[in-house]
FILOKE-601210 format. One line per 4 residues: number of its first residue (from 1); their letters; for each residue x, y, z of C-alpha. Coordinates in steps of 0.1 Angstrom, whole numbers. Layout:
<atoms>
NUM> A> X,Y,Z; ...
</atoms>
This chain:
<atoms>
1> MKNI> 54,425,136; 65,440,100; 42,446,72; 54,433,43
5> FVEG> 28,448,18; 32,474,-6; 4,492,-25; 7,479,-62
9> PITP> 42,469,-76; 75,465,-62; 92,493,-76; 128,492,-93
13> DKIA> 142,518,-69; 129,501,-40; 149,471,-50; 176,490,-55
17> TSIA> 176,513,-24; 171,481,0; 200,464,-13; 223,499,-11
21> HHQV> 208,499,27; 231,464,35; 267,481,18; 276,492,57
25> KTNI> 266,457,66; 299,445,65; 297,412,82; 272,407,48
29> GAHD> 293,386,26; 262,372,3; 229,383,-8; 203,358,-24
33> IFLG> 170,380,-45; 139,365,-58; 119,388,-74; 81,370,-88
37> QVRA> 71,387,-116; 35,390,-130; 27,369,-165; 11,378,-197
41> DVID> -5,345,-195; -30,330,-221; -64,314,-201; -89,306,-221
45> NKTV> -78,325,-254; -76,356,-228; -44,372,-219; -36,385,-188
49> VGID> -27,419,-182; -23,417,-149; -34,405,-112; -56,417,-85
53> YSCY> -41,409,-54; -64,411,-23; -58,395,20; -67,403,53
57> QEMA> -36,416,61; -30,416,98; -35,374,95; -9,377,61
61> NKVA> 13,396,84; 14,369,111; 18,342,91; 48,363,68
65> HEIR> 63,366,109; 58,328,117; 76,320,78; 104,348,87
69> EAAF> 108,335,123; 113,297,110; 140,309,84; 160,325,110
73> EKFD> 159,296,134; 167,274,103; 195,289,83; 223,315,98
77> LTCM> 210,352,78; 223,384,90; 192,398,75; 158,395,55
81> HIYH> 134,413,40; 100,400,22; 76,422,1; 44,414,-11
85> SIGP> 22,433,-34; -12,439,-23; -39,461,-54; -33,457,-89
89> VKAG> 0,451,-106; -1,447,-141; 16,416,-164; 57,428,-164
93> EICL> 62,441,-130; 72,432,-96; 49,415,-71; 72,394,-44
97> FVFT> 107,405,-35; 124,383,-9; 159,393,-3; 183,370,23
101> SSAH> 215,378,36; 248,360,53; 281,358,58; 285,331,35
105> RKPA> 265,321,4; 248,289,13; 224,296,40; 220,330,19
109> MDAC> 203,312,-13; 191,281,13; 170,306,30; 158,320,-6
113> KYLV> 145,291,-19; 127,280,14; 111,314,19; 96,316,-14
117> EEIK> 83,281,-9; 67,285,24; 53,321,11; 33,306,-20
121> KKLP> 21,275,4; 16,293,37; 7,331,26; -28,337,26
125> VFGK> -29,364,-3; -50,360,-33; -44,370,-71; -75,380,-94
129> EVFE> -61,377,-133; -72,405,-149; -80,397,-186; -74,422,-213
133> DDTH> -113,427,-223; -125,429,-185; -139,458,-177; -123,461,-141
137> VWKV> -122,493,-118; -83,494,-124; -73,504,-161; -39,486,-171
141> NK> -19,497,-204; -16,469,-230
</atoms>
């Protein structure tokens, strides 16, 4: 079972490297990518400066594995990657990266959308908003 969790934000380098690794797979004709980014929402007149994600990783990885297997059964995919942040992620940084690949665009696009919805619905990951005036254990730059 794969560990989908990345400590902190998912970096642009990780995303670029993942894409680059697929150039040698010449049976792939399409990729689809979803990037979830932390928003600086305003809640009760306070601005969110980040989200602190937590979960019981063993259970969450099991659920992610079940979601992945269901997607492979449902769609004609060549490849699929899911990465979710754990720990602190600042507003503007990436916290979810879903990457699907197939011979043709429709399965890649349909699977990516399906995966994002299933992850949001079923994955037991919890995010606590950190506000600009919080005295929280991690520091964020405004």
